[in-house]
C-alpha positions as CSV (number, residue, x, y, z in Angstrom):
1,A,-11.4,121.4,339.2
2,L,-7.8,122.7,339.2
3,P,-5.2,123.3,340.9
4,E,-5.1,126.5,342.5
5,K,-1.1,127.9,342.2
6,K,0.5,131.1,343.2
7,M,2.0,132.6,339.5
8,V,3.8,135.4,338.8
9,F,2.7,137.2,335.5
10,K,5.8,137.9,333.5
11,G,4.2,137.5,330.2
12,L,2.7,139.7,327.8
13,V,-0.8,140.9,328.0
14,T,-3.1,139.2,325.5
15,N,-6.0,140.8,323.2
16,K,-9.7,141.0,325.2
17,E,-11.3,138.5,322.7
18,D,-8.0,135.8,323.1
19,M,-9.3,135.9,327.1
20,N,-11.7,132.8,326.9
21,K,-9.0,130.5,325.3
22,L,-8.0,127.4,326.7
23,M,-4.4,126.0,326.0
24,L,-4.3,122.3,325.0
25,T,-0.9,120.1,326.1
26,P,-2.0,116.9,323.7
27,R,-1.5,113.5,325.7
28,I,-2.6,110.6,322.3
29,R,-2.9,107.1,323.3
30,Y,-1.8,105.0,320.1
31,P,-2.7,101.2,320.0
32,L,-0.1,99.2,319.6
33,L,-0.7,95.5,317.9
34,G,1.6,92.7,319.0
35,G,4.7,91.9,316.8
36,S,5.4,95.5,316.2
37,A,7.5,98.1,317.6
38,L,7.8,102.4,317.7
39,I,11.4,103.5,317.8
40,T,11.9,107.4,318.0
41,F,15.3,108.6,316.7
42,E,16.8,112.0,318.2
43,K,17.3,113.5,314.7
44,E,14.1,113.5,312.1
45,E,16.2,112.9,309.5
46,V,17.5,109.8,310.6
47,A,13.4,109.0,310.8
48,R,12.8,109.7,307.6
49,T,15.9,107.8,305.9
50,I,14.1,104.4,308.1
51,I,11.0,105.2,306.9
52,E,11.8,105.5,303.1
53,M,13.5,102.6,303.0
54,K,10.7,100.8,303.9
55,E,12.0,96.9,304.9
56,H,14.8,96.2,307.0
57,V,16.7,92.9,307.5
58,V,18.0,92.7,311.2
59,E,20.5,90.5,312.1
60,L,19.3,88.7,315.4
61,S,23.1,87.4,316.2
62,C,23.5,90.3,318.0
63,G,26.6,90.6,316.4
64,E,28.2,87.0,317.8
65,E,31.2,85.6,315.4
66,L,28.6,83.2,313.7
67,E,29.3,81.0,310.5
68,E,27.5,83.1,307.4
69,L,24.8,80.1,307.2
70,D,24.1,80.2,310.9
71,R,23.1,83.4,311.4
72,C,19.5,84.6,311.6
73,R,17.7,87.2,310.0
74,V,14.4,88.9,310.0
75,R,12.6,91.3,307.8
76,V,10.7,93.9,309.3
77,Q,8.8,96.5,307.4
78,A,8.7,100.7,308.5
79,A,6.2,103.0,308.2
80,P,5.5,106.3,309.5
81,V,3.3,107.2,312.7
82,D,0.1,109.7,312.0
83,I,-1.9,110.6,315.4
84,L,-5.1,112.7,315.1
85,L,-4.4,116.1,317.3
86,P,-6.8,118.2,318.5
87,S,-6.9,121.5,316.8
88,A,-9.8,123.3,318.3
89,L,-12.0,122.4,321.7
90,E,-15.2,124.4,322.7
91,I,-15.9,123.2,326.7
92,G,-19.9,124.7,327.7
93,L,-19.5,125.4,331.6
94,T,-22.6,124.9,333.7
95,R,-22.3,126.2,337.5
96,S,-23.9,123.7,339.9
97,S,-26.8,125.2,342.3
98,R,-26.5,122.7,345.1
99,S,-22.5,122.1,345.1
100,I,-19.4,123.8,346.7
101,L,-15.9,123.0,346.2
102,V,-13.9,123.5,349.2
103,S,-10.5,124.1,348.7
104,D,-7.2,125.3,351.1
105,L,-7.6,122.4,353.3
106,P,-5.2,121.5,356.0
107,S,-2.6,118.5,356.2
108,L,-4.0,117.1,359.1
109,G,-2.5,113.4,358.6
110,I,-6.1,111.4,358.6
111,S,-7.1,109.4,355.5
112,E,-9.5,111.2,353.3
113,E,-12.5,109.3,354.0
114,V,-12.1,110.5,357.8
115,L,-11.8,114.4,356.7
116,L,-15.0,114.0,354.6
117,D,-16.7,113.0,357.5
118,K,-15.8,116.0,359.6
119,L,-16.1,118.1,356.6
120,E,-20.1,116.7,356.0
121,L,-20.4,117.1,359.8
122,F,-19.4,120.7,359.9
123,F,-21.5,121.6,356.7
124,S,-24.7,119.7,357.3
125,K,-25.4,122.1,360.4
126,T,-27.2,125.5,359.7
127,K,-25.7,126.9,362.4
128,N,-22.4,127.0,360.2
129,G,-24.3,128.0,357.5
130,G,-24.9,124.4,355.6
131,G,-27.6,122.1,355.1
132,E,-28.2,118.2,354.9
133,V,-25.3,117.0,352.6
134,E,-26.4,114.7,349.7
135,S,-22.9,114.1,348.5
136,R,-19.0,114.7,348.9
137,E,-16.4,113.7,346.8
138,F,-12.2,114.1,347.1
139,L,-10.7,115.2,343.9
140,D,-7.4,113.4,343.8
141,D,-6.0,116.0,340.8
142,S,-6.5,118.5,343.4
143,G,-7.0,117.5,347.1
144,Q,-10.2,119.4,347.2
145,V,-13.4,118.5,348.1
146,V,-16.9,118.8,346.6
147,L,-19.7,118.6,348.7
148,T,-23.7,118.6,347.4
149,F,-26.3,119.7,349.1
150,V,-29.9,118.3,349.5
151,Q,-31.7,121.4,349.2
152,D,-31.1,124.7,346.9
153,G,-30.1,127.6,348.4
154,V,-27.5,126.5,350.6
155,A,-24.4,126.4,348.5
156,E,-24.6,130.2,347.2
157,P,-24.5,131.4,350.4
158,L,-21.6,129.5,351.5
159,I,-20.0,130.4,348.0
160,A,-20.2,133.8,348.9
161,R,-18.3,134.4,351.9
162,G,-15.5,132.8,350.0
163,R,-13.6,131.7,353.0
164,I,-15.1,130.2,356.2
165,Q,-13.1,128.7,359.9
166,V,-14.2,125.1,360.0
167,L,-14.2,123.3,362.7
168,I,-12.1,120.3,362.2
169,G,-11.3,117.9,365.6
170,K,-9.7,120.3,367.8
171,G,-9.1,123.0,365.6
172,K,-9.6,125.6,363.3
173,Y,-9.3,125.8,359.7
174,E,-9.8,128.4,357.2
175,V,-10.9,127.2,353.8
176,K,-12.1,128.7,350.9
177,I,-15.4,128.3,349.4
178,S,-15.7,128.1,344.9
179,P,-18.5,127.3,343.3
180,R,-18.7,123.7,341.6
181,M,-18.3,124.0,337.9
182,S,-18.8,121.1,335.6
183,G,-18.0,121.1,331.7
184,D,-19.2,119.2,328.8
185,V,-17.3,119.0,325.4
186,T,-19.7,120.8,322.9
187,N,-17.0,120.8,320.2
188,L,-13.8,118.9,319.3
189,Q,-12.0,119.3,316.1
190,L,-9.0,117.0,315.0
191,Q,-6.4,117.3,312.2
192,P,-3.5,114.2,310.9
193,C,-0.1,114.8,312.4
194,R,2.9,112.5,311.6
195,C,5.4,112.1,314.0
196,P,8.4,113.7,312.8
197,R,10.9,111.5,315.2
198,T,9.0,108.0,315.5
199,V,8.4,104.9,313.3
200,L,6.4,102.1,312.9
201,L,8.2,98.9,312.7
202,S,5.9,96.0,312.3
203,G,6.2,92.0,310.8
204,I,8.6,91.3,313.9
205,P,8.7,87.6,314.7
206,D,8.3,86.0,317.9
207,V,11.5,84.8,317.8
208,L,13.5,85.7,320.7
209,V,12.2,86.9,324.5
210,E,11.0,90.4,324.9
211,E,14.4,92.4,326.4
212,A,16.8,90.3,323.9
213,M,14.7,91.7,320.9
214,R,14.3,95.4,322.2
215,D,17.7,95.3,322.9
216,T,18.5,93.8,318.9
217,L,16.4,96.2,317.1
218,E,18.0,99.6,319.5
219,I,21.5,97.9,318.0
220,H,20.4,97.6,314.4
221,F,18.8,101.3,314.4
222,Q,21.6,103.4,315.7
223,K,23.9,101.7,313.5
224,A,25.2,104.1,310.7
225,S,25.9,101.4,308.6
226,H,22.5,100.4,308.5
227,R,20.9,104.4,307.9
228,G,20.2,104.5,311.4
229,G,21.0,106.8,314.3
230,E,20.7,107.5,318.1
231,V,17.9,106.2,319.7
232,D,15.9,108.3,322.1
233,A,13.4,105.8,323.0
234,L,12.0,102.2,321.7
235,G,9.1,100.4,322.5
236,Y,8.3,96.9,321.8
237,V,5.1,95.0,322.2
238,P,5.6,90.7,321.3
239,A,3.0,89.0,319.3
240,G,0.4,88.2,320.9
241,R,-0.1,90.8,322.9
242,L,-1.4,94.8,323.1
243,G,0.1,97.8,323.8
244,V,-0.8,101.2,324.1
245,A,2.2,104.3,323.3
246,V,1.6,107.5,325.1
247,F,2.5,110.2,322.8
248,M,3.0,113.8,324.6
249,E,4.0,117.1,323.7
250,D,7.7,117.4,322.3
251,V,9.1,120.4,324.0
252,D,12.4,120.3,322.1
């Protein structure tokens, strides 16, 4: 369910054939194996340079004054990060014949379960235009409630009314009644995309604690003498563990 928001339209009127198009904001989960790191630079050209060099020797002494023979170095490999982004998406929508979506619910300071009980009690009564409720569900993402009735023919008259005064406790509150829509992805097309500012570092040995290794990598790759630059973000997963990186749309 999509949350309802009051908006002021300041854009341009689109073509009629574009009205049924859906805007997608990608949020990609990328598995990260142990002994690897993802480093995002502020500039694309820095990332390209690091990838072109392929192998990097990282000093683990963090700049301490040690003799040359006492210094510890590791070799890590740099590679580009390729992810799959949706290029086309089609969703088939189905309108439920026995369910309603209840929105504009009041903030009463009661638990979700108590609110569901009170809504079920009200809408289960035929004098209120309802009927026996089969199930109820609170949608955390929108603060709306889905009520499903046992019999057909109960939901449609309520939806046709649009808004209804609901008795909750000692007060009456106007709520909105909408049809319950469910959707299934009928067609999804993906295309490969290379992250322009992010580099995958692999082959990192488990020789430092997690925080120290993360700091060491960031210090190394932000130095101009190592062909690096300013680091925007860095995620490191030690050997023997698994991680998941989340890529979101770059709005810069």
